[in-house]
Steps between C-alpha positions, in 0.01 A plus 500: 500500500293245669485171315807580271640174351844363459627594153682167452315308232297219651530617862166548674627687809332833585507751782205305649708178531568456872860468623666566168670829437454677165727787394512777237798540275761718671471864424785637286616753751874459426730312258514182719124485538441561130733203408326283758154608357614421141638160601186408693283608204717302267452180707119547485487568129716202399194276486232762455393682191505864552161623361328833525340419831837395656678810355231713663565325835872576458441864426252535805750318721247223592721191442488267802698184584434272792748347738451149358739604222788599729747293687429495886845662562393792271195592716544739806255456776414797736293410805319754724253451780201511265622351171770325301620681183710348219696661225758389252867566563669757285601334164283186553339368186196274441667171391284233666189338362535687169324359200689355209418538144367196322784503242784522759675172533815381669797499270611140413809367657791532243616169352828366614795553272549222252824303488661347205517114515810364355555132405823330591606330170870484599479147633375236272196311648557121524195342353331214682316370195573329180510680172445204268361157523844357428650674800234348719558145365870532571458633853219271639692173516773650709263631779550318828139555612378276219696190599184297571324622182501340149600749226405436136616746235365514145525741213202713599434411873660418834308274732599470861315231716516365847366149527348335808638157583164314484340691210547483129382856448724795597423666836623845365568602140645824356481538120692789346457570126749675264337841556585465872125460583436232764234269636496342847310179570452364852344153559281470815395159616195472716489193721 
């Protein structure tokens, strides 16, 4: 009896550990105690392999569990003049500080439900661009924002320039070709 260890895998508590209670499995004296014993033993064997040595301990009724594996409210404390005695409450199970198997993992959070995306094709979308080079050439001369600009249209290009009063070269120039590709030129004069 002296030096018996806690049967929870990885726990080093023994009867010699000061201030920590260590208890045997409950004796199966009636149906309630038998169920409690089976549940207690089930909690211990969840993460421990039951080999021949452990089976022998079960048969000899030498399975111990320390109070580190019980919730504080599950431990009854009896105090006398000479000593303090602790024991587990009826039905209490060792659930704290229990080892986990290496392959146990948390289940992933389920994905949110997918929703179907619908496109609204009921309204025709008004385009803000020109479909052909001819459309662009017809529209540009009527734009009010280009009042101060010179517009030159040819068969394969449109040239829009803004001249500065005292220079012969254009200050800004936009060249659009018939594929609707464009080039922007800006003249910078350093004085």
